[in-house]
TORPA-582601 format. One record per residue (C-alpha): residue number from 1; chain; x, y, z. Coordinates in steps of 0.2 Angstrom, whole numbers. Layout:
BEGIN
{pos=NUM | unit=A | c1=X | c2=Y | c3=Z}
...
END
This chain:
BEGIN
{pos=1 | unit=A | c1=2 | c2=-2 | c3=0}
{pos=2 | unit=A | c1=13 | c2=15 | c3=3}
{pos=3 | unit=A | c1=24 | c2=7 | c3=-7}
{pos=4 | unit=A | c1=9 | c2=13 | c3=-21}
{pos=5 | unit=A | c1=5 | c2=27 | c3=-12}
{pos=6 | unit=A | c1=23 | c2=35 | c3=-15}
{pos=7 | unit=A | c1=27 | c2=31 | c3=-32}
{pos=8 | unit=A | c1=6 | c2=41 | c3=-37}
{pos=9 | unit=A | c1=10 | c2=54 | c3=-22}
{pos=10 | unit=A | c1=27 | c2=55 | c3=-14}
{pos=11 | unit=A | c1=39 | c2=52 | c3=-31}
{pos=12 | unit=A | c1=30 | c2=66 | c3=-40}
{pos=13 | unit=A | c1=32 | c2=79 | c3=-26}
{pos=14 | unit=A | c1=49 | c2=90 | c3=-24}
{pos=15 | unit=A | c1=57 | c2=76 | c3=-9}
{pos=16 | unit=A | c1=59 | c2=89 | c3=5}
{pos=17 | unit=A | c1=41 | c2=96 | c3=5}
{pos=18 | unit=A | c1=38 | c2=77 | c3=7}
{pos=19 | unit=A | c1=45 | c2=76 | c3=17}
{pos=20 | unit=A | c1=37 | c2=92 | c3=29}
{pos=21 | unit=A | c1=18 | c2=83 | c3=20}
{pos=22 | unit=A | c1=24 | c2=67 | c3=30}
{pos=23 | unit=A | c1=34 | c2=78 | c3=45}
{pos=24 | unit=A | c1=18 | c2=85 | c3=47}
{pos=25 | unit=A | c1=4 | c2=69 | c3=47}
{pos=26 | unit=A | c1=16 | c2=59 | c3=59}
{pos=27 | unit=A | c1=17 | c2=74 | c3=71}
{pos=28 | unit=A | c1=-4 | c2=76 | c3=73}
{pos=29 | unit=A | c1=-7 | c2=55 | c3=74}
{pos=30 | unit=A | c1=6 | c2=60 | c3=91}
{pos=31 | unit=A | c1=-6 | c2=71 | c3=97}
{pos=32 | unit=A | c1=-24 | c2=64 | c3=96}
{pos=33 | unit=A | c1=-23 | c2=48 | c3=113}
{pos=34 | unit=A | c1=-33 | c2=36 | c3=103}
{pos=35 | unit=A | c1=-23 | c2=34 | c3=85}
{pos=36 | unit=A | c1=-6 | c2=34 | c3=94}
{pos=37 | unit=A | c1=-11 | c2=20 | c3=102}
{pos=38 | unit=A | c1=-18 | c2=9 | c3=88}
{pos=39 | unit=A | c1=-3 | c2=15 | c3=76}
{pos=40 | unit=A | c1=10 | c2=13 | c3=90}
{pos=41 | unit=A | c1=0 | c2=-8 | c3=95}
{pos=42 | unit=A | c1=-1 | c2=-10 | c3=75}
{pos=43 | unit=A | c1=17 | c2=-4 | c3=70}
{pos=44 | unit=A | c1=25 | c2=-4 | c3=87}
{pos=45 | unit=A | c1=25 | c2=-21 | c3=95}
{pos=46 | unit=A | c1=38 | c2=-25 | c3=107}
{pos=47 | unit=A | c1=48 | c2=-40 | c3=109}
{pos=48 | unit=A | c1=57 | c2=-44 | c3=125}
{pos=49 | unit=A | c1=71 | c2=-57 | c3=117}
{pos=50 | unit=A | c1=79 | c2=-38 | c3=110}
{pos=51 | unit=A | c1=81 | c2=-27 | c3=124}
{pos=52 | unit=A | c1=94 | c2=-20 | c3=123}
{pos=53 | unit=A | c1=103 | c2=-13 | c3=136}
{pos=54 | unit=A | c1=118 | c2=1 | c3=130}
{pos=55 | unit=A | c1=129 | c2=15 | c3=134}
{pos=56 | unit=A | c1=120 | c2=12 | c3=151}
{pos=57 | unit=A | c1=106 | c2=14 | c3=145}
{pos=58 | unit=A | c1=90 | c2=2 | c3=143}
{pos=59 | unit=A | c1=80 | c2=2 | c3=128}
{pos=60 | unit=A | c1=62 | c2=-9 | c3=120}
{pos=61 | unit=A | c1=76 | c2=-13 | c3=106}
{pos=62 | unit=A | c1=91 | c2=-10 | c3=94}
{pos=63 | unit=A | c1=86 | c2=-2 | c3=81}
{pos=64 | unit=A | c1=87 | c2=16 | c3=80}
{pos=65 | unit=A | c1=82 | c2=33 | c3=72}
{pos=66 | unit=A | c1=97 | c2=42 | c3=63}
{pos=67 | unit=A | c1=99 | c2=57 | c3=63}
{pos=68 | unit=A | c1=93 | c2=72 | c3=49}
{pos=69 | unit=A | c1=76 | c2=66 | c3=51}
{pos=70 | unit=A | c1=70 | c2=76 | c3=67}
{pos=71 | unit=A | c1=81 | c2=92 | c3=65}
{pos=72 | unit=A | c1=73 | c2=100 | c3=78}
{pos=73 | unit=A | c1=66 | c2=90 | c3=87}
{pos=74 | unit=A | c1=47 | c2=91 | c3=85}
{pos=75 | unit=A | c1=41 | c2=71 | c3=81}
{pos=76 | unit=A | c1=51 | c2=61 | c3=95}
{pos=77 | unit=A | c1=34 | c2=56 | c3=102}
{pos=78 | unit=A | c1=27 | c2=52 | c3=83}
{pos=79 | unit=A | c1=45 | c2=42 | c3=76}
{pos=80 | unit=A | c1=44 | c2=31 | c3=93}
{pos=81 | unit=A | c1=25 | c2=30 | c3=88}
{pos=82 | unit=A | c1=32 | c2=21 | c3=73}
{pos=83 | unit=A | c1=41 | c2=9 | c3=83}
{pos=84 | unit=A | c1=62 | c2=16 | c3=82}
{pos=85 | unit=A | c1=68 | c2=11 | c3=97}
{pos=86 | unit=A | c1=77 | c2=28 | c3=99}
{pos=87 | unit=A | c1=78 | c2=48 | c3=92}
{pos=88 | unit=A | c1=92 | c2=52 | c3=86}
{pos=89 | unit=A | c1=87 | c2=73 | c3=82}
{pos=90 | unit=A | c1=98 | c2=86 | c3=76}
{pos=91 | unit=A | c1=114 | c2=90 | c3=68}
{pos=92 | unit=A | c1=109 | c2=105 | c3=79}
{pos=93 | unit=A | c1=122 | c2=120 | c3=80}
{pos=94 | unit=A | c1=128 | c2=132 | c3=91}
{pos=95 | unit=A | c1=116 | c2=147 | c3=83}
{pos=96 | unit=A | c1=101 | c2=144 | c3=70}
{pos=97 | unit=A | c1=104 | c2=143 | c3=55}
{pos=98 | unit=A | c1=94 | c2=140 | c3=37}
{pos=99 | unit=A | c1=104 | c2=130 | c3=28}
{pos=100 | unit=A | c1=109 | c2=129 | c3=9}
{pos=101 | unit=A | c1=99 | c2=137 | c3=-1}
{pos=102 | unit=A | c1=87 | c2=125 | c3=-10}
{pos=103 | unit=A | c1=85 | c2=112 | c3=-20}
{pos=104 | unit=A | c1=96 | c2=102 | c3=-6}
{pos=105 | unit=A | c1=88 | c2=86 | c3=-6}
{pos=106 | unit=A | c1=87 | c2=75 | c3=-21}
{pos=107 | unit=A | c1=79 | c2=53 | c3=-22}
{pos=108 | unit=A | c1=88 | c2=42 | c3=-34}
{pos=109 | unit=A | c1=74 | c2=29 | c3=-35}
{pos=110 | unit=A | c1=83 | c2=19 | c3=-44}
{pos=111 | unit=A | c1=97 | c2=17 | c3=-31}
{pos=112 | unit=A | c1=84 | c2=18 | c3=-17}
{pos=113 | unit=A | c1=97 | c2=33 | c3=-10}
{pos=114 | unit=A | c1=94 | c2=50 | c3=-6}
{pos=115 | unit=A | c1=106 | c2=66 | c3=-11}
{pos=116 | unit=A | c1=110 | c2=79 | c3=4}
{pos=117 | unit=A | c1=119 | c2=95 | c3=5}
{pos=118 | unit=A | c1=106 | c2=102 | c3=20}
{pos=119 | unit=A | c1=117 | c2=111 | c3=25}
{pos=120 | unit=A | c1=111 | c2=106 | c3=47}
{pos=121 | unit=A | c1=96 | c2=120 | c3=46}
{pos=122 | unit=A | c1=90 | c2=118 | c3=63}
{pos=123 | unit=A | c1=85 | c2=132 | c3=73}
{pos=124 | unit=A | c1=99 | c2=132 | c3=85}
{pos=125 | unit=A | c1=104 | c2=124 | c3=102}
{pos=126 | unit=A | c1=95 | c2=135 | c3=114}
{pos=127 | unit=A | c1=77 | c2=136 | c3=103}
{pos=128 | unit=A | c1=82 | c2=115 | c3=104}
{pos=129 | unit=A | c1=84 | c2=115 | c3=121}
{pos=130 | unit=A | c1=69 | c2=125 | c3=128}
{pos=131 | unit=A | c1=58 | c2=109 | c3=119}
{pos=132 | unit=A | c1=66 | c2=95 | c3=123}
{pos=133 | unit=A | c1=63 | c2=103 | c3=139}
{pos=134 | unit=A | c1=47 | c2=106 | c3=139}
{pos=135 | unit=A | c1=41 | c2=90 | c3=135}
{pos=136 | unit=A | c1=28 | c2=81 | c3=143}
{pos=137 | unit=A | c1=31 | c2=61 | c3=134}
{pos=138 | unit=A | c1=20 | c2=49 | c3=127}
{pos=139 | unit=A | c1=32 | c2=33 | c3=124}
{pos=140 | unit=A | c1=47 | c2=31 | c3=136}
{pos=141 | unit=A | c1=62 | c2=31 | c3=120}
{pos=142 | unit=A | c1=80 | c2=35 | c3=123}
{pos=143 | unit=A | c1=85 | c2=52 | c3=114}
{pos=144 | unit=A | c1=101 | c2=56 | c3=106}
{pos=145 | unit=A | c1=110 | c2=76 | c3=100}
{pos=146 | unit=A | c1=118 | c2=75 | c3=87}
{pos=147 | unit=A | c1=128 | c2=93 | c3=88}
{pos=148 | unit=A | c1=139 | c2=99 | c3=74}
{pos=149 | unit=A | c1=147 | c2=116 | c3=67}
{pos=150 | unit=A | c1=137 | c2=132 | c3=63}
{pos=151 | unit=A | c1=142 | c2=135 | c3=44}
{pos=152 | unit=A | c1=149 | c2=154 | c3=47}
{pos=153 | unit=A | c1=161 | c2=146 | c3=64}
{pos=154 | unit=A | c1=179 | c2=145 | c3=57}
{pos=155 | unit=A | c1=187 | c2=129 | c3=60}
{pos=156 | unit=A | c1=197 | c2=138 | c3=71}
{pos=157 | unit=A | c1=181 | c2=142 | c3=87}
{pos=158 | unit=A | c1=174 | c2=124 | c3=83}
{pos=159 | unit=A | c1=176 | c2=118 | c3=99}
{pos=160 | unit=A | c1=171 | c2=134 | c3=107}
{pos=161 | unit=A | c1=155 | c2=131 | c3=96}
{pos=162 | unit=A | c1=152 | c2=112 | c3=100}
{pos=163 | unit=A | c1=156 | c2=118 | c3=119}
{pos=164 | unit=A | c1=141 | c2=130 | c3=117}
{pos=165 | unit=A | c1=129 | c2=115 | c3=111}
{pos=166 | unit=A | c1=133 | c2=104 | c3=123}
{pos=167 | unit=A | c1=132 | c2=115 | c3=139}
{pos=168 | unit=A | c1=114 | c2=119 | c3=127}
{pos=169 | unit=A | c1=107 | c2=100 | c3=125}
{pos=170 | unit=A | c1=118 | c2=89 | c3=138}
{pos=171 | unit=A | c1=108 | c2=91 | c3=152}
{pos=172 | unit=A | c1=93 | c2=84 | c3=140}
{pos=173 | unit=A | c1=100 | c2=73 | c3=130}
{pos=174 | unit=A | c1=102 | c2=52 | c3=135}
{pos=175 | unit=A | c1=117 | c2=53 | c3=124}
{pos=176 | unit=A | c1=126 | c2=68 | c3=114}
{pos=177 | unit=A | c1=136 | c2=65 | c3=95}
{pos=178 | unit=A | c1=148 | c2=73 | c3=91}
{pos=179 | unit=A | c1=145 | c2=75 | c3=69}
{pos=180 | unit=A | c1=160 | c2=79 | c3=62}
{pos=181 | unit=A | c1=158 | c2=68 | c3=44}
{pos=182 | unit=A | c1=141 | c2=76 | c3=35}
{pos=183 | unit=A | c1=152 | c2=86 | c3=18}
{pos=184 | unit=A | c1=138 | c2=98 | c3=15}
{pos=185 | unit=A | c1=147 | c2=111 | c3=31}
{pos=186 | unit=A | c1=165 | c2=118 | c3=24}
{pos=187 | unit=A | c1=180 | c2=113 | c3=34}
{pos=188 | unit=A | c1=169 | c2=99 | c3=44}
{pos=189 | unit=A | c1=177 | c2=85 | c3=39}
{pos=190 | unit=A | c1=196 | c2=91 | c3=44}
{pos=191 | unit=A | c1=187 | c2=88 | c3=60}
{pos=192 | unit=A | c1=190 | c2=69 | c3=58}
{pos=193 | unit=A | c1=208 | c2=70 | c3=59}
{pos=194 | unit=A | c1=214 | c2=66 | c3=75}
{pos=195 | unit=A | c1=225 | c2=81 | c3=80}
{pos=196 | unit=A | c1=211 | c2=93 | c3=77}
{pos=197 | unit=A | c1=198 | c2=79 | c3=84}
{pos=198 | unit=A | c1=206 | c2=77 | c3=100}
{pos=199 | unit=A | c1=205 | c2=96 | c3=108}
{pos=200 | unit=A | c1=186 | c2=95 | c3=102}
{pos=201 | unit=A | c1=181 | c2=79 | c3=112}
{pos=202 | unit=A | c1=191 | c2=85 | c3=126}
{pos=203 | unit=A | c1=182 | c2=100 | c3=128}
{pos=204 | unit=A | c1=163 | c2=93 | c3=126}
{pos=205 | unit=A | c1=165 | c2=80 | c3=136}
{pos=206 | unit=A | c1=173 | c2=91 | c3=150}
{pos=207 | unit=A | c1=156 | c2=102 | c3=147}
{pos=208 | unit=A | c1=142 | c2=87 | c3=148}
{pos=209 | unit=A | c1=154 | c2=85 | c3=165}
{pos=210 | unit=A | c1=151 | c2=101 | c3=169}
{pos=211 | unit=A | c1=136 | c2=104 | c3=163}
{pos=212 | unit=A | c1=126 | c2=89 | c3=170}
{pos=213 | unit=A | c1=135 | c2=84 | c3=186}
{pos=214 | unit=A | c1=119 | c2=69 | c3=192}
{pos=215 | unit=A | c1=123 | c2=57 | c3=179}
{pos=216 | unit=A | c1=137 | c2=56 | c3=165}
{pos=217 | unit=A | c1=131 | c2=60 | c3=146}
{pos=218 | unit=A | c1=136 | c2=48 | c3=135}
{pos=219 | unit=A | c1=147 | c2=56 | c3=120}
{pos=220 | unit=A | c1=149 | c2=49 | c3=104}
{pos=221 | unit=A | c1=157 | c2=54 | c3=87}
{pos=222 | unit=A | c1=151 | c2=48 | c3=71}
{pos=223 | unit=A | c1=162 | c2=48 | c3=53}
{pos=224 | unit=A | c1=162 | c2=44 | c3=36}
{pos=225 | unit=A | c1=161 | c2=31 | c3=25}
{pos=226 | unit=A | c1=178 | c2=40 | c3=17}
{pos=227 | unit=A | c1=191 | c2=42 | c3=28}
{pos=228 | unit=A | c1=205 | c2=26 | c3=22}
{pos=229 | unit=A | c1=207 | c2=11 | c3=33}
{pos=230 | unit=A | c1=217 | c2=20 | c3=44}
{pos=231 | unit=A | c1=212 | c2=32 | c3=49}
{pos=232 | unit=A | c1=198 | c2=22 | c3=53}
{pos=233 | unit=A | c1=210 | c2=14 | c3=64}
{pos=234 | unit=A | c1=215 | c2=28 | c3=73}
{pos=235 | unit=A | c1=198 | c2=37 | c3=76}
{pos=236 | unit=A | c1=196 | c2=22 | c3=86}
{pos=237 | unit=A | c1=212 | c2=23 | c3=96}
{pos=238 | unit=A | c1=207 | c2=37 | c3=100}
{pos=239 | unit=A | c1=190 | c2=34 | c3=104}
{pos=240 | unit=A | c1=198 | c2=22 | c3=118}
{pos=241 | unit=A | c1=212 | c2=35 | c3=123}
{pos=242 | unit=A | c1=199 | c2=50 | c3=126}
{pos=243 | unit=A | c1=189 | c2=34 | c3=135}
{pos=244 | unit=A | c1=174 | c2=39 | c3=123}
{pos=245 | unit=A | c1=155 | c2=27 | c3=124}
{pos=246 | unit=A | c1=155 | c2=27 | c3=108}
{pos=247 | unit=A | c1=157 | c2=29 | c3=88}
{pos=248 | unit=A | c1=143 | c2=29 | c3=74}
{pos=249 | unit=A | c1=147 | c2=22 | c3=55}
{pos=250 | unit=A | c1=146 | c2=32 | c3=47}
{pos=251 | unit=A | c1=137 | c2=46 | c3=40}
{pos=252 | unit=A | c1=134 | c2=50 | c3=19}
{pos=253 | unit=A | c1=146 | c2=49 | c3=7}
{pos=254 | unit=A | c1=153 | c2=58 | c3=-9}
{pos=255 | unit=A | c1=156 | c2=44 | c3=-17}
{pos=256 | unit=A | c1=147 | c2=42 | c3=-33}
{pos=257 | unit=A | c1=152 | c2=24 | c3=-40}
{pos=258 | unit=A | c1=141 | c2=8 | c3=-46}
{pos=259 | unit=A | c1=124 | c2=22 | c3=-49}
{pos=260 | unit=A | c1=111 | c2=21 | c3=-60}
{pos=261 | unit=A | c1=102 | c2=33 | c3=-57}
{pos=262 | unit=A | c1=100 | c2=46 | c3=-71}
{pos=263 | unit=A | c1=116 | c2=57 | c3=-73}
{pos=264 | unit=A | c1=110 | c2=73 | c3=-68}
{pos=265 | unit=A | c1=103 | c2=68 | c3=-50}
{pos=266 | unit=A | c1=123 | c2=56 | c3=-47}
{pos=267 | unit=A | c1=130 | c2=73 | c3=-52}
{pos=268 | unit=A | c1=119 | c2=83 | c3=-39}
{pos=269 | unit=A | c1=134 | c2=85 | c3=-27}
{pos=270 | unit=A | c1=129 | c2=84 | c3=-5}
{pos=271 | unit=A | c1=130 | c2=66 | c3=4}
{pos=272 | unit=A | c1=126 | c2=51 | c3=-7}
{pos=273 | unit=A | c1=115 | c2=38 | c3=7}
{pos=274 | unit=A | c1=102 | c2=26 | c3=5}
{pos=275 | unit=A | c1=109 | c2=8 | c3=-3}
{pos=276 | unit=A | c1=123 | c2=14 | c3=-11}
{pos=277 | unit=A | c1=132 | c2=16 | c3=7}
{pos=278 | unit=A | c1=131 | c2=-3 | c3=13}
{pos=279 | unit=A | c1=146 | c2=-10 | c3=9}
{pos=280 | unit=A | c1=157 | c2=2 | c3=13}
{pos=281 | unit=A | c1=146 | c2=4 | c3=31}
{pos=282 | unit=A | c1=148 | c2=-14 | c3=35}
{pos=283 | unit=A | c1=167 | c2=-11 | c3=31}
{pos=284 | unit=A | c1=170 | c2=3 | c3=42}
{pos=285 | unit=A | c1=160 | c2=-4 | c3=55}
{pos=286 | unit=A | c1=167 | c2=-23 | c3=54}
{pos=287 | unit=A | c1=187 | c2=-14 | c3=55}
{pos=288 | unit=A | c1=182 | c2=-2 | c3=68}
{pos=289 | unit=A | c1=173 | c2=-17 | c3=79}
{pos=290 | unit=A | c1=191 | c2=-26 | c3=76}
{pos=291 | unit=A | c1=200 | c2=-13 | c3=84}
{pos=292 | unit=A | c1=189 | c2=-8 | c3=99}
{pos=293 | unit=A | c1=181 | c2=-26 | c3=104}
{pos=294 | unit=A | c1=169 | c2=-23 | c3=117}
{pos=295 | unit=A | c1=180 | c2=-7 | c3=124}
{pos=296 | unit=A | c1=164 | c2=3 | c3=115}
{pos=297 | unit=A | c1=148 | c2=3 | c3=112}
{pos=298 | unit=A | c1=147 | c2=0 | c3=94}
{pos=299 | unit=A | c1=133 | c2=10 | c3=81}
{pos=300 | unit=A | c1=129 | c2=4 | c3=64}
{pos=301 | unit=A | c1=119 | c2=16 | c3=51}
{pos=302 | unit=A | c1=120 | c2=16 | c3=31}
{pos=303 | unit=A | c1=111 | c2=6 | c3=19}
{pos=304 | unit=A | c1=99 | c2=-6 | c3=32}
{pos=305 | unit=A | c1=83 | c2=-8 | c3=22}
{pos=306 | unit=A | c1=82 | c2=-24 | c3=31}
{pos=307 | unit=A | c1=82 | c2=-35 | c3=44}
{pos=308 | unit=A | c1=93 | c2=-44 | c3=38}
{pos=309 | unit=A | c1=105 | c2=-27 | c3=35}
{pos=310 | unit=A | c1=102 | c2=-25 | c3=54}
{pos=311 | unit=A | c1=106 | c2=-41 | c3=58}
{pos=312 | unit=A | c1=123 | c2=-41 | c3=48}
{pos=313 | unit=A | c1=127 | c2=-27 | c3=57}
{pos=314 | unit=A | c1=123 | c2=-32 | c3=74}
{pos=315 | unit=A | c1=137 | c2=-49 | c3=70}
{pos=316 | unit=A | c1=148 | c2=-38 | c3=62}
{pos=317 | unit=A | c1=150 | c2=-26 | c3=80}
{pos=318 | unit=A | c1=134 | c2=-13 | c3=82}
{pos=319 | unit=A | c1=125 | c2=-15 | c3=98}
{pos=320 | unit=A | c1=115 | c2=0 | c3=91}
{pos=321 | unit=A | c1=108 | c2=0 | c3=73}
{pos=322 | unit=A | c1=101 | c2=16 | c3=65}
{pos=323 | unit=A | c1=89 | c2=20 | c3=49}
{pos=324 | unit=A | c1=84 | c2=31 | c3=38}
{pos=325 | unit=A | c1=85 | c2=32 | c3=18}
{pos=326 | unit=A | c1=76 | c2=16 | c3=18}
{pos=327 | unit=A | c1=64 | c2=27 | c3=30}
{pos=328 | unit=A | c1=57 | c2=37 | c3=14}
{pos=329 | unit=A | c1=55 | c2=23 | c3=2}
{pos=330 | unit=A | c1=47 | c2=8 | c3=14}
{pos=331 | unit=A | c1=36 | c2=21 | c3=27}
{pos=332 | unit=A | c1=30 | c2=16 | c3=40}
{pos=333 | unit=A | c1=29 | c2=-5 | c3=45}
{pos=334 | unit=A | c1=51 | c2=-1 | c3=41}
{pos=335 | unit=A | c1=53 | c2=-1 | c3=60}
{pos=336 | unit=A | c1=43 | c2=-16 | c3=61}
{pos=337 | unit=A | c1=47 | c2=-27 | c3=51}
{pos=338 | unit=A | c1=65 | c2=-24 | c3=55}
{pos=339 | unit=A | c1=60 | c2=-29 | c3=75}
{pos=340 | unit=A | c1=51 | c2=-45 | c3=66}
{pos=341 | unit=A | c1=63 | c2=-51 | c3=55}
{pos=342 | unit=A | c1=79 | c2=-48 | c3=71}
{pos=343 | unit=A | c1=68 | c2=-59 | c3=82}
{pos=344 | unit=A | c1=66 | c2=-70 | c3=70}
{pos=345 | unit=A | c1=84 | c2=-74 | c3=66}
{pos=346 | unit=A | c1=90 | c2=-72 | c3=84}
{pos=347 | unit=A | c1=77 | c2=-86 | c3=86}
{pos=348 | unit=A | c1=86 | c2=-97 | c3=72}
{pos=349 | unit=A | c1=104 | c2=-89 | c3=76}
{pos=350 | unit=A | c1=115 | c2=-101 | c3=90}
{pos=351 | unit=A | c1=116 | c2=-86 | c3=100}
{pos=352 | unit=A | c1=106 | c2=-85 | c3=114}
{pos=353 | unit=A | c1=107 | c2=-68 | c3=117}
{pos=354 | unit=A | c1=108 | c2=-52 | c3=105}
{pos=355 | unit=A | c1=121 | c2=-47 | c3=116}
{pos=356 | unit=A | c1=129 | c2=-63 | c3=111}
{pos=357 | unit=A | c1=127 | c2=-61 | c3=91}
{pos=358 | unit=A | c1=138 | c2=-41 | c3=92}
{pos=359 | unit=A | c1=150 | c2=-47 | c3=82}
{pos=360 | unit=A | c1=153 | c2=-63 | c3=81}
{pos=361 | unit=A | c1=157 | c2=-62 | c3=65}
{pos=362 | unit=A | c1=167 | c2=-49 | c3=67}
{pos=363 | unit=A | c1=177 | c2=-64 | c3=78}
{pos=364 | unit=A | c1=176 | c2=-80 | c3=68}
{pos=365 | unit=A | c1=185 | c2=-70 | c3=55}
{pos=366 | unit=A | c1=200 | c2=-63 | c3=66}
{pos=367 | unit=A | c1=200 | c2=-80 | c3=73}
{pos=368 | unit=A | c1=204 | c2=-87 | c3=54}
END
């Protein structure tokens, strides 16, 4: 039904306009008590065997919504209603900004992919913090906050900009993510170099501890799939050295190899997400797990279309898995299908718990 509706309606709309239209419907449904209860019962069934502990947090399951869909924390209950076990909002910047000029979002339907050059359009850390502070949750869910650099802030002042966001948002976050891997903010990816990343992460960690003294706010970093293998290793080693809580692998890519969509679409500037990212994201995740093991939590994202994709992420080393682009193509039953399929795969596997499955394939390869 959804795929027919997608072809008939959404495919004919500007992608960003379609996003906001769907967004409004989700938010509206979450405001109506009887409707949201019915929708959650249909789309968010709970599987006890999928209950997950990660980052010191207990979640209904391992599958969450990646950053980028809900930039301003306006639809957390709506996305939880649709079955996502954790919601990562953002990317939020220190200052509000409109993002890049439109058109800035493109569907590559033949590749089941998206290209975006949104440019961190968001209301800014103060406004998002106020919204989170006033939130009266309907559904219990884990809320991550993804923070990035304000475009007009020079690289030399990036740490102070991230600290500003941290001071505003840390108290309202179940976990924080430092995003240094979007290709749509000039100079941002330069911050992935360890000589820049070390002082940045140190400053954010200190700001989070200073702002929230009652608990430790888990801190993660999100990296790009375009990093060379030796740079992936360097980030992994730095994360362990600094006592980071996790790494999210991966963000969008600037690569364009093997795409089937029209050349004019493929040529659009921005970050590519969706199915074409699947192989490289899995490679990076497996490499990270081989390097860090269970010392930090890994989150797998990029090309997660099905329960099998999510299962492969878990076997590679991901404790948590996220999706976004496939949600556009699969529709409201996306999370439900992931959960149902994961439960079936776990039952058919030699593992008693989901935690036992984490990294099993990577460990097996290392033993050969």
